[in-house]
gemmi code that builds the backbone of each chain (N, CA, C; Angstrom):
import gemmi

chains = {
    "A": [
        ("MET", (55.878, 98.921, 128.538), (56.011, 100.328, 128.391), (55.995, 101.265, 130.106)),
        ("ILE", (56.617, 102.342, 129.746), (56.740, 103.074, 131.079), (55.250, 103.661, 131.133)),
        ("TRP", (54.935, 104.278, 130.617), (53.116, 104.616, 130.706), (52.560, 103.827, 131.337)),
        ("GLU", (52.447, 102.509, 130.989), (51.481, 101.797, 131.660), (51.686, 101.699, 133.140)),
        ("GLU", (52.940, 102.020, 133.605), (53.064, 101.337, 134.904), (53.293, 103.128, 135.657)),
        ("LEU", (53.030, 103.985, 135.156), (52.871, 105.406, 135.666), (51.513, 105.706, 136.090)),
        ("LYS", (51.639, 105.972, 137.537), (50.354, 106.487, 138.235), (50.430, 107.652, 138.599)),
        ("PRO", (49.535, 108.479, 138.675), (49.852, 109.613, 139.216), (50.500, 109.827, 140.413)),
        ("THR", (50.235, 108.930, 141.124), (50.812, 108.709, 142.620), (52.363, 108.899, 142.356)),
        ("LEU", (52.744, 108.244, 141.242), (54.187, 108.164, 141.195), (54.951, 109.643, 140.681)),
        ("ILE", (53.736, 110.626, 140.274), (54.397, 111.776, 139.496), (54.244, 112.702, 140.596)),
        ("CYS", (55.445, 113.590, 140.647), (55.304, 114.753, 141.866), (55.650, 116.173, 140.547)),
        ("ARG", (54.389, 117.204, 140.740), (54.602, 118.034, 139.831), (55.351, 119.605, 140.686)),
        ("ASN", (56.349, 120.457, 140.276), (56.443, 121.238, 141.049), (57.185, 121.160, 142.441)),
        ("VAL", (58.032, 120.290, 142.142), (58.752, 120.022, 143.902), (59.515, 120.929, 144.302)),
        ("ASP", (58.937, 121.158, 145.161), (59.637, 122.593, 146.178), (60.703, 121.803, 146.768)),
        ("ALA", (61.780, 121.586, 146.171), (63.353, 120.940, 146.633), (64.311, 121.972, 146.267)),
        ("VAL", (65.109, 121.944, 147.202), (66.260, 122.641, 147.271), (67.678, 122.089, 146.913)),
        ("SER", (67.686, 120.811, 147.458), (68.924, 120.138, 147.357), (68.452, 118.791, 146.603)),
        ("SER", (69.360, 117.916, 145.890), (69.099, 116.575, 145.621), (68.502, 115.818, 146.781)),
        ("ASP", (69.224, 116.106, 147.837), (68.655, 115.343, 149.355), (67.465, 115.184, 149.099)),
        ("ASP", (66.561, 116.520, 149.156), (65.260, 116.980, 149.284), (64.531, 116.103, 147.935)),
        ("VAL", (65.139, 116.217, 146.972), (64.394, 115.470, 145.368), (64.383, 113.866, 146.132)),
        ("MET", (64.957, 113.462, 146.442), (65.168, 111.980, 146.751), (64.004, 111.624, 147.577)),
        ("GLU", (63.678, 112.785, 148.913), (63.223, 112.425, 149.596), (61.717, 112.659, 149.090)),
        ("LEU", (61.281, 113.728, 148.456), (59.526, 113.651, 147.550), (59.879, 112.907, 146.711)),
        ("VAL", (60.771, 112.779, 145.988), (60.417, 112.160, 144.590), (60.641, 110.769, 144.768)),
        ("GLY", (61.479, 110.259, 145.224), (62.034, 108.506, 145.613), (60.943, 108.336, 146.757)),
        ("GLY", (60.671, 109.239, 147.515), (59.786, 108.543, 148.919), (58.402, 108.138, 148.136)),
        ("ARG", (57.770, 108.867, 147.090), (56.909, 107.981, 146.546), (56.831, 106.579, 146.274)),
        ("LEU", (58.143, 106.004, 145.658), (58.302, 104.686, 145.405), (58.242, 104.195, 146.223)),
        ("VAL", (58.679, 104.468, 147.967), (58.556, 103.960, 149.064), (56.784, 103.757, 149.406)),
        ("ALA", (56.545, 104.805, 149.385), (54.888, 104.982, 149.736), (54.407, 104.128, 148.660)),
        ("GLU", (54.611, 103.606, 147.788), (53.456, 103.069, 146.821), (54.101, 101.521, 146.943)),
        ("GLY", (55.001, 101.265, 148.001), (55.496, 99.723, 147.866), (56.429, 99.542, 146.769)),
        ("TYR", (56.900, 100.407, 146.264), (58.001, 99.860, 145.009), (59.606, 99.355, 145.939)),
        ("ALA", (59.638, 100.189, 146.581), (60.830, 100.205, 147.627), (60.884, 100.200, 148.963)),
        ("LYS", (61.946, 99.848, 149.516), (62.067, 99.290, 151.122), (62.124, 100.939, 151.753)),
        ("GLN", (62.044, 101.156, 153.172), (62.171, 102.498, 153.704), (63.549, 102.842, 153.498)),
        ("SER", (64.895, 102.080, 153.300), (65.908, 102.067, 153.265), (66.170, 103.145, 151.837)),
        ("TYR", (65.527, 102.831, 150.830), (65.909, 103.410, 149.525), (65.958, 104.668, 149.343)),
        ("VAL", (65.425, 105.842, 150.358), (65.649, 107.167, 150.078), (66.934, 107.479, 150.350)),
        ("LYS", (67.149, 107.049, 151.709), (68.916, 107.019, 152.263), (69.691, 106.878, 151.176)),
        ("ALA", (69.356, 105.395, 150.863), (70.282, 104.949, 149.495), (70.551, 105.716, 148.361)),
        ("LEU", (69.255, 106.238, 147.923), (69.668, 107.013, 146.792), (70.501, 108.229, 147.326)),
        ("GLN", (70.251, 108.928, 148.404), (70.708, 109.664, 148.433), (72.423, 109.567, 148.854)),
        ("THR", (73.055, 108.539, 149.459), (74.088, 108.116, 149.677), (75.087, 107.869, 148.400)),
        ("ARG", (74.369, 107.254, 147.463), (74.780, 106.577, 145.903), (74.977, 108.070, 145.139)),
        ("GLU", (74.113, 108.862, 145.317), (74.150, 110.237, 144.671), (75.353, 111.075, 144.864)),
        ("ARG", (76.317, 110.967, 146.134), (77.204, 111.656, 146.345), (78.473, 110.833, 145.924)),
        ("SER", (78.353, 109.531, 145.663), (79.630, 109.015, 145.309), (79.503, 109.151, 143.756)),
        ("PHE", (78.022, 108.667, 143.349), (78.174, 108.174, 141.689), (76.654, 109.148, 141.345)),
        ("SER", (77.347, 110.283, 140.497), (76.187, 111.007, 140.544), (75.300, 110.814, 139.296)),
        ("THR", (74.179, 111.222, 139.228), (73.091, 110.988, 137.938), (72.667, 111.869, 137.134)),
        ("GLY", (73.305, 113.166, 137.119), (73.010, 114.327, 136.678), (73.173, 114.336, 134.782)),
        ("ILE", (72.284, 114.588, 134.284), (72.755, 114.617, 132.543), (72.152, 116.013, 132.324)),
        ("GLY", (73.183, 116.723, 131.513), (72.701, 118.037, 131.153), (72.708, 117.886, 129.531)),
        ("ILE", (71.702, 117.888, 129.356), (71.494, 117.939, 127.208), (70.567, 119.202, 127.079)),
        ("GLY", (71.022, 120.144, 126.322), (70.252, 121.065, 125.702), (69.755, 122.041, 127.008)),
        ("SER", (68.716, 122.255, 127.056), (68.327, 123.673, 127.835), (67.953, 123.250, 129.381)),
        ("ILE", (67.414, 121.839, 129.479), (66.916, 121.209, 130.187), (67.645, 120.158, 131.130)),
        ("GLY", (67.957, 120.301, 132.232), (69.031, 119.352, 132.825), (67.972, 118.295, 133.298)),
        ("VAL", (68.433, 117.313, 133.326), (67.835, 115.904, 134.125), (69.021, 115.315, 134.819)),
        ("ALA", (67.891, 114.328, 135.583), (68.893, 113.232, 136.531), (68.130, 111.748, 136.705)),
        ("ILE", (68.381, 111.043, 136.857), (67.842, 109.449, 136.644), (68.347, 108.620, 137.982)),
        ("PRO", (68.600, 109.477, 139.422), (68.419, 108.587, 140.328), (68.283, 107.511, 140.512)),
        ("HIS", (69.215, 106.432, 141.035), (68.759, 104.952, 141.354), (69.754, 104.415, 141.928)),
        ("THR", (69.270, 103.395, 142.867), (70.583, 102.613, 143.599), (70.342, 101.461, 143.235)),
        ("ASP", (70.973, 100.234, 144.813), (71.324, 98.941, 144.281), (69.713, 98.240, 144.762)),
        ("PRO", (69.513, 97.119, 143.865), (68.779, 96.029, 143.958), (68.090, 96.038, 145.141)),
        ("GLN", (68.951, 95.772, 146.269), (68.387, 95.703, 147.457), (67.746, 95.988, 148.374)),
        ("HIS", (67.275, 97.364, 147.958), (66.324, 98.794, 148.397), (65.141, 98.586, 147.558)),
        ("VAL", (64.841, 97.625, 146.524), (63.989, 97.529, 146.016), (63.000, 96.186, 145.841)),
        ("ARG", (61.779, 96.750, 145.526), (60.705, 95.088, 145.914), (60.234, 94.994, 144.754)),
        ("ARG", (60.382, 96.103, 143.948), (59.529, 95.960, 142.623), (60.026, 96.794, 141.882)),
        ("PRO", (59.867, 96.709, 140.319), (60.777, 97.723, 139.396), (59.800, 98.647, 139.454)),
        ("GLY", (59.702, 100.129, 138.986), (59.128, 101.132, 138.920), (60.105, 102.568, 138.619)),
        ("ILE", (59.183, 103.429, 138.385), (59.674, 104.945, 138.210), (58.966, 105.816, 138.722)),
        ("ALA", (59.216, 106.848, 139.348), (58.684, 108.019, 139.554), (59.676, 109.181, 139.286)),
        ("ILE", (58.518, 110.142, 138.634), (58.705, 111.326, 137.927), (58.494, 112.617, 138.594)),
        ("GLY", (59.783, 113.577, 138.827), (59.278, 114.694, 139.257), (60.035, 116.002, 138.553)),
        ("THR", (59.058, 116.868, 138.497), (59.274, 118.286, 137.712), (59.729, 118.981, 138.904)),
        ("LEU", (60.660, 119.814, 138.946), (61.024, 120.609, 140.227), (60.715, 122.055, 139.770)),
        ("ARG", (60.258, 122.914, 140.989), (59.904, 124.186, 140.533), (60.956, 125.074, 140.416)),
        ("ARG", (62.193, 124.849, 140.968), (63.529, 125.840, 140.795), (64.543, 124.610, 140.155)),
        ("PRO", (65.257, 124.789, 139.472), (66.418, 124.062, 139.313), (67.299, 123.594, 140.119)),
        ("VAL", (67.701, 122.540, 140.655), (68.152, 121.812, 141.443), (69.817, 121.183, 141.266)),
        ("ASP", (71.174, 121.392, 141.876), (72.077, 121.361, 141.259), (72.409, 119.694, 141.728)),
        ("PHE", (72.537, 119.098, 140.291), (72.995, 117.586, 140.539), (74.384, 117.653, 139.997)),
        ("LEU", (75.326, 116.822, 140.093), (76.673, 116.813, 139.688), (76.264, 115.894, 138.484)),
        ("GLN", (77.140, 116.357, 137.012), (76.805, 115.168, 136.120), (77.526, 114.016, 136.235)),
        ("MET", (76.835, 112.808, 135.510), (77.301, 111.892, 136.036), (78.301, 111.586, 135.298)),
        ("GLY", (79.728, 110.579, 135.830), (80.714, 110.439, 135.765), (81.794, 111.564, 136.192)),
        ("THR", (81.083, 112.760, 136.529), (82.242, 114.094, 137.023), (81.883, 114.316, 138.654)),
        ("VAL", (83.166, 114.847, 138.956), (82.960, 115.385, 140.237), (82.770, 116.707, 140.673)),
        ("ASP", (82.901, 117.467, 139.344), (82.823, 119.033, 139.683), (81.794, 119.630, 138.579)),
        ("VAL", (81.290, 119.152, 137.895), (80.424, 119.328, 136.653), (79.079, 119.577, 136.963)),
        ("VAL", (78.415, 120.493, 137.481), (77.164, 120.992, 138.025), (76.127, 120.929, 136.789)),
        ("VAL", (74.730, 120.452, 136.907), (73.696, 120.790, 136.156), (73.058, 120.734, 137.305)),
        ("PRO", (72.092, 122.286, 136.790), (70.686, 122.486, 137.056), (69.788, 121.770, 136.447)),
        ("VAL", (69.038, 120.893, 137.281), (68.158, 119.533, 136.927), (66.889, 119.924, 137.228)),
        ("ARG", (65.785, 119.915, 136.054), (64.288, 120.388, 136.247), (63.242, 119.331, 136.242)),
        ("ILE", (63.686, 118.007, 135.600), (63.156, 117.025, 136.009), (63.748, 115.774, 136.339)),
        ("VAL", (63.341, 114.505, 137.552), (63.649, 113.846, 137.551), (63.178, 112.549, 137.342)),
        ("PHE", (63.973, 111.144, 136.676), (63.085, 110.178, 136.709), (63.663, 109.291, 137.702)),
        ("VAL", (63.057, 108.633, 138.990), (63.737, 108.163, 139.929), (63.524, 106.837, 139.255)),
        ("MET", (64.367, 106.000, 139.628), (64.114, 104.480, 138.999), (64.357, 103.343, 140.228)),
        ("ALA", (63.565, 102.359, 140.469), (63.476, 101.194, 140.843), (63.823, 100.060, 140.533)),
        ("VAL", (65.092, 99.671, 140.441), (65.213, 98.634, 139.122), (65.545, 97.605, 140.187)),
        ("GLN", (65.160, 96.478, 140.114), (65.914, 94.706, 140.437), (66.927, 94.093, 139.869)),
        ("ASN", (66.575, 93.837, 138.310), (66.985, 92.927, 137.599), (67.097, 94.056, 136.147)),
        ("PRO", (68.078, 94.951, 136.007), (68.244, 95.527, 135.153), (68.041, 94.703, 133.351)),
        ("ASN", (68.544, 93.457, 133.366), (68.370, 92.900, 132.099), (66.855, 92.454, 131.832)),
        ("GLU", (66.020, 92.511, 132.855), (64.509, 92.293, 132.470), (63.552, 93.086, 132.226)),
        ("HIS", (64.454, 94.267, 132.268), (63.903, 95.747, 131.886), (64.354, 96.407, 131.034)),
        ("ILE", (65.496, 95.592, 130.185), (66.477, 96.696, 129.391), (65.368, 97.162, 128.193)),
        ("GLY", (64.042, 97.085, 127.791), (63.197, 98.042, 126.959), (62.629, 99.398, 127.744)),
        ("SER", (62.419, 99.199, 128.735), (62.389, 100.340, 129.712), (63.471, 101.336, 129.839)),
        ("LEU", (64.555, 100.362, 130.328), (65.619, 101.466, 130.595), (66.063, 102.192, 129.023)),
        ("GLN", (65.919, 101.316, 127.850), (66.251, 102.229, 126.883), (65.348, 103.359, 126.464)),
        ("ARG", (64.066, 103.195, 126.904), (63.149, 104.432, 126.882), (63.228, 105.296, 127.796)),
        ("VAL", (63.945, 105.296, 128.708), (63.979, 106.115, 129.661), (64.977, 107.122, 129.132)),
        ("ILE", (66.182, 106.586, 128.333), (67.206, 107.499, 127.772), (66.663, 107.972, 126.176)),
        ("ALA", (65.635, 107.353, 125.722), (64.976, 107.995, 124.605), (64.268, 109.084, 125.233)),
        ("LEU", (63.489, 109.163, 126.114), (62.760, 110.079, 126.802), (63.873, 111.509, 127.276)),
        ("ILE", (64.453, 111.252, 127.866), (65.551, 112.313, 128.316), (66.604, 113.088, 127.036)),
        ("GLN", (66.483, 112.458, 126.285), (67.223, 112.977, 124.975), (65.991, 113.326, 124.175)),
        ("ASP", (64.774, 113.748, 124.634), (63.848, 114.518, 123.897), (63.606, 115.794, 124.425)),
        ("GLU", (64.326, 116.768, 123.955), (64.304, 118.191, 124.345), (62.929, 118.711, 124.661)),
        ("SER", (61.990, 118.523, 123.378), (60.687, 119.090, 123.118), (59.882, 118.509, 124.070)),
        ("LEU", (60.056, 116.994, 124.436), (59.321, 116.432, 125.373), (59.509, 117.007, 126.797)),
        ("LEU", (60.514, 117.170, 127.119), (61.000, 117.382, 128.543), (60.204, 119.026, 128.507)),
        ("LYS", (60.299, 119.706, 127.876), (59.553, 121.000, 127.601), (58.237, 120.914, 128.043)),
        ("ARG", (57.498, 120.016, 126.771), (56.163, 119.604, 127.166), (55.755, 119.113, 128.815)),
        ("LEU", (56.587, 118.148, 129.418), (56.282, 117.833, 130.728), (56.401, 118.642, 131.532)),
        ("LEU", (57.178, 119.669, 131.481), (57.219, 120.447, 132.395), (56.363, 121.401, 132.460)),
        ("LEU", (55.140, 121.802, 130.921), (54.662, 123.220, 130.925), (53.113, 122.127, 131.334)),
        ("ALA", (53.171, 120.762, 131.557), (51.411, 119.960, 130.932), (51.092, 120.836, 132.338)),
        ("ASP", (49.562, 120.294, 131.976), (48.688, 121.088, 132.964), (48.440, 120.181, 134.271)),
        ("ASP", (48.430, 119.039, 134.060), (47.924, 117.840, 135.062), (49.221, 116.693, 135.002)),
        ("LYS", (49.174, 115.875, 135.975), (49.796, 114.487, 135.784), (49.429, 113.550, 134.515)),
        ("GLU", (47.806, 113.576, 134.311), (47.527, 112.723, 133.112), (48.085, 113.329, 131.871)),
        ("GLU", (48.139, 114.428, 132.035), (48.955, 115.294, 130.563), (50.083, 114.219, 130.797)),
        ("MET", (50.984, 114.336, 131.477), (52.312, 114.105, 131.479), (52.259, 112.481, 131.353)),
        ("ILE", (51.507, 111.683, 131.671), (51.418, 110.432, 131.500), (50.708, 110.347, 129.713)),
        ("ARG", (50.038, 110.852, 129.051), (49.935, 110.950, 127.787), (50.994, 111.124, 127.076)),
        ("LEU", (51.410, 112.432, 128.084), (53.058, 112.747, 126.808), (53.943, 111.592, 126.617)),
        ("ILE", (54.108, 111.060, 127.672), (55.074, 109.720, 127.737), (54.590, 108.737, 126.919)),
        ("ARG", (53.142, 108.264, 126.902), (52.519, 107.337, 126.233), (52.569, 107.728, 124.550)),
        ("GLU", (53.042, 108.868, 124.436), (52.956, 109.042, 123.064), (54.177, 109.106, 122.323)),
        ("LYS", (55.080, 109.300, 123.021), (56.490, 109.471, 122.843), (56.655, 107.663, 122.566)),
        ("GLU", (56.399, 107.137, 123.733), (56.777, 105.673, 123.717), (55.962, 104.794, 122.439)),
        ("GLU", (55.439, 105.255, 122.257), (54.290, 105.073, 120.783), (54.917, 105.073, 119.304)),
        ("THR", (55.434, 106.461, 119.506), (56.298, 106.527, 118.349), (57.571, 105.826, 118.338)),
        ("ILE", (58.410, 105.884, 119.277), (59.522, 104.860, 119.474), (59.252, 103.317, 119.023)),
        ("GLU", (57.895, 102.956, 119.104), (57.538, 101.583, 119.152), (57.298, 101.205, 117.171)),
        ("ARG", (56.300, 102.521, 117.015), (56.076, 102.377, 115.559), (57.441, 102.492, 114.823)),
        ("ALA", (58.267, 103.047, 114.904), (59.620, 103.397, 114.542), (60.478, 102.307, 114.229)),
        ("ALA", (60.313, 101.486, 115.960), (61.380, 99.907, 115.782), (60.754, 99.243, 114.700)),
        ("GLN", (59.109, 99.382, 114.627), (58.522, 98.065, 114.243), (58.780, 98.634, 112.569)),
        ("ALA", (58.969, 99.588, 112.141), (59.080, 100.191, 110.582), (60.374, 99.455, 110.121)),
        ("SER", (61.651, 99.648, 111.234), (62.832, 99.538, 110.944), (63.149, 97.797, 110.492)),
    ],
    "B": [
        ("MET", (80.694, 87.340, 111.656), (80.414, 87.815, 113.302), (81.574, 87.794, 113.840)),
        ("LYS", (82.381, 88.898, 114.792), (83.335, 88.425, 115.740), (82.966, 88.838, 116.872)),
        ("ASN", (83.664, 88.039, 117.609), (82.789, 88.276, 119.014), (83.962, 88.993, 120.012)),
        ("VAL", (83.576, 89.961, 120.415), (84.109, 90.994, 121.678), (83.522, 90.711, 122.649)),
        ("LYS", (84.116, 90.837, 124.093), (83.764, 91.379, 125.193), (84.440, 92.867, 125.782)),
        ("ILE", (82.935, 93.208, 126.342), (83.361, 94.443, 126.981), (82.720, 94.515, 128.412)),
        ("LEU", (83.443, 95.265, 128.893), (83.176, 95.432, 130.314), (82.533, 96.995, 130.684)),
        ("SER", (81.657, 97.131, 130.695), (80.664, 98.011, 131.295), (80.514, 98.690, 132.699)),
        ("VAL", (81.070, 99.680, 132.656), (81.593, 99.976, 134.049), (80.317, 101.455, 134.863)),
        ("CYS", (79.524, 101.227, 135.667), (78.854, 102.562, 136.479), (78.895, 102.569, 137.736)),
        ("GLY", (78.113, 103.568, 138.313), (78.469, 103.700, 139.933), (77.578, 102.492, 140.502)),
        ("SER", (76.956, 101.644, 139.844), (75.652, 100.670, 140.763), (76.488, 99.248, 140.001)),
        ("GLY", (76.651, 99.497, 138.945), (76.931, 97.995, 138.327), (75.960, 97.688, 137.700)),
        ("THR", (74.739, 98.383, 137.809), (73.486, 97.642, 137.225), (72.860, 98.628, 136.016)),
        ("VAL", (72.471, 99.884, 136.512), (71.501, 100.464, 135.703), (72.214, 101.037, 134.302)),
        ("THR", (72.805, 102.156, 134.904), (73.400, 102.841, 133.556), (74.468, 101.806, 132.754)),
        ("SER", (75.134, 100.804, 133.308), (75.931, 100.091, 132.621), (74.820, 99.077, 131.552)),
        ("THR", (74.298, 98.520, 132.023), (73.069, 97.966, 131.097), (72.627, 98.665, 129.958)),
        ("MET", (72.405, 99.987, 130.272), (71.772, 100.788, 129.146), (72.858, 101.177, 128.023)),
        ("VAL", (74.338, 101.047, 128.753), (75.432, 101.344, 127.827), (75.567, 100.290, 127.196)),
        ("ALA", (75.899, 99.109, 127.808), (75.852, 97.976, 127.140), (75.069, 97.422, 126.051)),
        ("GLU", (73.784, 97.557, 126.426), (72.585, 97.367, 125.145), (72.881, 98.243, 123.805)),
        ("LYS", (72.919, 99.383, 124.052), (73.146, 100.228, 122.844), (74.630, 99.991, 121.927)),
        ("LEU", (75.508, 99.587, 122.890), (77.012, 99.360, 122.288), (76.246, 97.453, 121.359)),
        ("LYS", (75.862, 96.531, 121.941), (75.065, 95.501, 121.634), (74.464, 95.914, 120.060)),
        ("GLU", (73.653, 96.462, 120.190), (72.667, 97.304, 119.010), (73.803, 97.732, 117.759)),
        ("HIS", (74.483, 98.505, 118.238), (75.225, 99.688, 117.347), (75.910, 98.520, 116.541)),
        ("LEU", (76.878, 97.757, 117.374), (78.127, 97.206, 117.115), (77.656, 95.742, 116.249)),
        ("LEU", (76.424, 95.402, 116.505), (75.749, 94.612, 115.644), (75.684, 94.556, 114.201)),
        ("ASP", (75.466, 96.054, 113.651), (75.506, 96.231, 112.492), (77.162, 96.548, 111.986)),
        ("GLU", (77.768, 96.674, 113.048), (79.354, 96.880, 112.528), (79.785, 95.222, 112.309)),
        ("GLY", (79.092, 94.205, 112.624), (79.743, 92.635, 112.620), (80.363, 92.449, 113.823)),
        ("TYR", (80.073, 92.928, 114.909), (80.591, 92.319, 116.216), (79.253, 91.790, 116.994)),
        ("LYS", (79.684, 90.175, 117.462), (78.345, 90.112, 118.592), (78.950, 90.254, 119.838)),
        ("VAL", (78.553, 90.924, 120.699), (79.050, 91.782, 121.929), (78.733, 90.823, 122.979)),
        ("GLU", (79.339, 90.444, 124.053), (79.149, 90.098, 125.251), (79.332, 91.262, 126.750)),
        ("ALA", (78.572, 91.448, 126.722), (78.763, 92.971, 128.078), (78.855, 91.803, 129.409)),
        ("THR", (79.828, 92.605, 130.199), (79.772, 92.375, 131.650), (79.422, 93.777, 132.389)),
        ("GLU", (78.528, 93.903, 133.176), (78.261, 95.030, 134.008), (79.124, 94.999, 135.346)),
        ("ALA", (79.818, 96.151, 135.818), (80.835, 96.058, 136.862), (80.469, 97.697, 137.674)),
        ("ARG", (80.931, 97.600, 138.863), (80.718, 98.716, 139.530), (82.536, 99.057, 139.300)),
        ("PRO", (82.351, 100.635, 139.779), (84.117, 101.233, 139.343), (85.272, 100.274, 140.760)),
        ("THR", (84.499, 99.825, 141.898), (85.456, 99.236, 143.085), (85.678, 97.807, 142.312)),
        ("GLU", (85.009, 97.685, 141.516), (85.174, 96.028, 141.293), (85.665, 95.899, 139.720)),
        ("ALA", (85.888, 97.084, 139.214), (86.007, 96.816, 137.638), (87.590, 96.732, 137.696)),
        ("LEU", (88.747, 97.059, 138.043), (90.077, 96.737, 138.483), (90.417, 95.316, 137.904)),
        ("SER", (89.775, 94.513, 139.029), (89.993, 93.288, 139.558), (89.169, 92.612, 138.238)),
        ("MET", (88.436, 92.811, 138.236), (87.285, 91.967, 137.363), (88.068, 92.477, 135.734)),
        ("ALA", (88.505, 93.371, 135.728), (89.341, 93.654, 133.733), (90.867, 92.659, 134.143)),
        ("GLN", (91.367, 92.702, 135.101), (92.318, 91.654, 135.410), (92.390, 90.217, 135.146)),
        ("ALA", (91.165, 90.200, 135.879), (91.116, 88.737, 135.748), (90.389, 88.038, 134.313)),
        ("GLY", (89.468, 89.029, 134.068), (89.045, 88.476, 132.675), (89.517, 89.416, 131.294)),
        ("SER", (89.722, 88.839, 130.068), (90.192, 89.748, 129.042), (89.292, 90.470, 128.145)),
        ("TYR", (89.043, 91.236, 128.704), (87.935, 92.173, 127.675), (88.761, 93.121, 126.721)),
        ("ASP", (88.119, 93.103, 125.357), (88.439, 94.281, 124.225), (88.841, 95.558, 124.653)),
        ("VAL", (87.739, 95.883, 125.473), (87.388, 97.517, 125.735), (86.529, 97.468, 127.221)),
        ("ILE", (86.761, 98.470, 127.825), (86.247, 99.013, 128.990), (85.244, 100.274, 128.564)),
        ("VAL", (83.997, 100.459, 129.080), (83.662, 101.451, 128.874), (82.836, 101.767, 130.284)),
        ("HIS", (82.686, 103.429, 130.420), (82.515, 103.450, 132.043), (81.501, 104.841, 131.634)),
        ("THR", (80.738, 105.118, 132.520), (80.221, 106.533, 132.930), (80.162, 106.802, 134.370)),
        ("SER", (81.046, 105.953, 135.158), (81.552, 106.941, 136.346), (83.031, 106.546, 136.235)),
        ("PRO", (83.600, 107.472, 136.738), (85.213, 107.679, 137.245), (85.619, 106.731, 137.448)),
        ("LEU", (86.801, 105.661, 136.684), (87.414, 104.730, 136.820), (88.862, 104.940, 137.937)),
        ("PRO", (88.895, 104.321, 138.979), (89.911, 104.063, 140.087), (91.390, 104.167, 139.026)),
        ("GLU", (92.506, 104.703, 139.280), (93.799, 104.469, 138.550), (93.834, 103.059, 138.623)),
        ("GLY", (94.543, 102.506, 137.916), (95.159, 101.261, 137.458), (95.180, 100.466, 136.007)),
        ("GLU", (95.850, 99.474, 135.921), (96.462, 99.153, 134.918), (95.272, 97.904, 134.324)),
        ("TYR", (94.578, 98.531, 133.669), (93.370, 97.851, 133.130), (93.551, 96.448, 131.757)),
        ("GLY", (94.101, 96.935, 131.338), (95.062, 95.883, 130.168), (93.867, 95.998, 129.043)),
        ("ALA", (93.191, 97.078, 128.895), (91.920, 97.212, 127.928), (92.078, 98.710, 127.704)),
        ("PRO", (91.769, 99.139, 126.061), (91.744, 100.598, 125.950), (90.129, 100.693, 126.863)),
        ("ILE", (90.461, 102.341, 127.316), (88.789, 102.687, 128.279), (88.707, 103.585, 127.517)),
        ("ILE", (86.971, 103.552, 127.209), (86.427, 104.759, 126.617), (85.219, 105.190, 127.230)),
        ("ASP", (85.176, 106.398, 127.700), (83.722, 107.162, 128.285), (82.917, 107.048, 127.370)),
        ("ALA", (81.663, 106.589, 128.021), (80.320, 106.408, 127.112), (79.253, 107.455, 127.441)),
        ("PHE", (79.700, 108.394, 128.491), (78.497, 109.296, 128.593), (77.760, 109.909, 127.234)),
        ("ALA", (78.257, 109.819, 126.413), (77.673, 110.547, 125.254), (76.367, 109.163, 124.813)),
        ("CYS", (76.639, 108.192, 125.377), (75.312, 106.897, 125.355), (74.195, 107.360, 125.985)),
        ("MET", (74.347, 108.182, 126.933), (73.251, 108.945, 128.103), (72.660, 110.269, 127.391)),
        ("THR", (73.479, 111.054, 126.573), (73.211, 112.509, 126.434), (72.376, 112.125, 124.737)),
        ("GLY", (73.251, 111.110, 123.799), (72.779, 111.201, 122.311), (73.915, 112.077, 121.907)),
        ("ILE", (74.485, 112.876, 122.411), (75.551, 114.065, 122.121), (76.665, 113.626, 121.948)),
        ("GLY", (77.247, 113.113, 120.199), (78.635, 112.442, 120.616), (78.630, 110.866, 120.169)),
        ("GLU", (77.144, 110.388, 120.408), (77.420, 109.067, 120.321), (77.829, 108.050, 119.209)),
        ("ASP", (77.496, 108.791, 118.030), (77.894, 108.133, 116.927), (79.634, 107.984, 116.981)),
        ("GLN", (80.220, 109.128, 117.559), (81.450, 109.054, 117.677), (81.814, 107.939, 118.467)),
        ("PHE", (81.398, 108.421, 119.672), (81.534, 106.755, 120.688), (81.579, 105.721, 120.365)),
        ("TYR", (80.730, 105.370, 119.340), (80.913, 103.922, 118.454), (82.029, 103.893, 117.603)),
        ("ALA", (82.229, 104.793, 116.901), (83.611, 104.783, 115.987), (84.187, 104.645, 116.647)),
        ("ASP", (84.586, 104.835, 117.881), (86.101, 104.913, 118.853), (86.160, 103.609, 119.165)),
        ("VAL", (84.848, 103.248, 119.336), (85.051, 101.744, 120.355), (85.438, 100.828, 118.984)),
        ("VAL", (84.914, 101.034, 117.545), (85.024, 100.384, 116.493), (86.538, 100.236, 116.259)),
        ("ALA", (87.026, 101.648, 116.404), (88.788, 101.751, 116.059), (89.361, 100.951, 116.894)),
        ("VAL", (88.971, 100.716, 118.329), (89.938, 100.442, 118.989), (89.787, 98.628, 119.068)),
        ("LEU", (88.696, 98.002, 118.552), (88.269, 96.600, 118.481), (89.545, 96.298, 117.432)),
        ("GLN", (89.133, 97.368, 115.965), (90.188, 97.101, 114.868), (91.780, 97.282, 115.173)),
        ("ALA", (91.886, 98.082, 115.752), (93.200, 98.131, 116.358), (93.853, 97.100, 116.616)),
        ("ALA", (93.032, 96.362, 117.695), (93.395, 95.145, 118.160), (92.942, 93.890, 117.781)),
        ("GLY", (93.055, 94.532, 116.195), (92.869, 92.874, 115.111), (91.591, 92.250, 115.163)),
        ("LYS", (90.839, 92.806, 115.595), (88.951, 92.275, 115.803), (88.322, 92.902, 114.508)),
    ],
}
model = gemmi.Model(1)
for chain_id, residues in chains.items():
    chain = gemmi.Chain(chain_id)
    for i, (resn, *xyz) in enumerate(residues, 1):
        res = gemmi.Residue()
        res.name, res.seqid = resn, gemmi.SeqId(i, " ")
        for name, pos in zip(("N", "CA", "C"), xyz):
            atom = gemmi.Atom()
            atom.name, atom.element = name, gemmi.Element(name[0])
            atom.pos, atom.b_iso = gemmi.Position(*pos), 0.0
            res.add_atom(atom)
        chain.add_residue(res)
    model.add_chain(chain)
structure = gemmi.Structure()
structure.add_model(model)
structure.setup_entities()
């Protein structure tokens, strides 16, 4: 489960960023500081985002899922950042569609095949607009972790029921 | 159960392509297909497509121009959930068109 791995130190609220480079440094930098990624990770995130953008515009809240090559990662982890103001990212797969992003899920991934469950749940999280709204309005990091925990438990129950 | 080979392409050839491949495996299983997926970066996609015999190529990053030898379908809908059912239907349609 994603929430089990989420520590307050991997969550940044109301990040003061004006560019995607800032976001990588401020949110992606948490993964470096906490030992999940190497020093080279932030620069690699920034470079990769320029070649292959990760913005995803769904509904009213834009999301981005920055990530980069496994060689910059020490162990798998996810850092979450809510942005004080929307920051422009390019939509994944495009070179000209701008997405104003309010929430980022920065992923440190080594072997994606070992974390398929987590990757699938990240997609479920970003597709839940009401969850994203509640994450933006959350009073503190603990509430954000609780919201994600509840969402993941709902997904688990649905999977078991089917 | 029919076996199909899918090449899934994204920027790093890891994260997004794995997400897309897993979703396809899950959904195509219901349609009677057993999916063998290979993940690739855009820069290696063309040579991999030409070297292997894939039934369909799905991508979330722009693909370089070239003769891929298989139908190419944009998989971004897997990330947003919007138009996702149409995406699976499109994949099934090209598989059926190829006699699978």
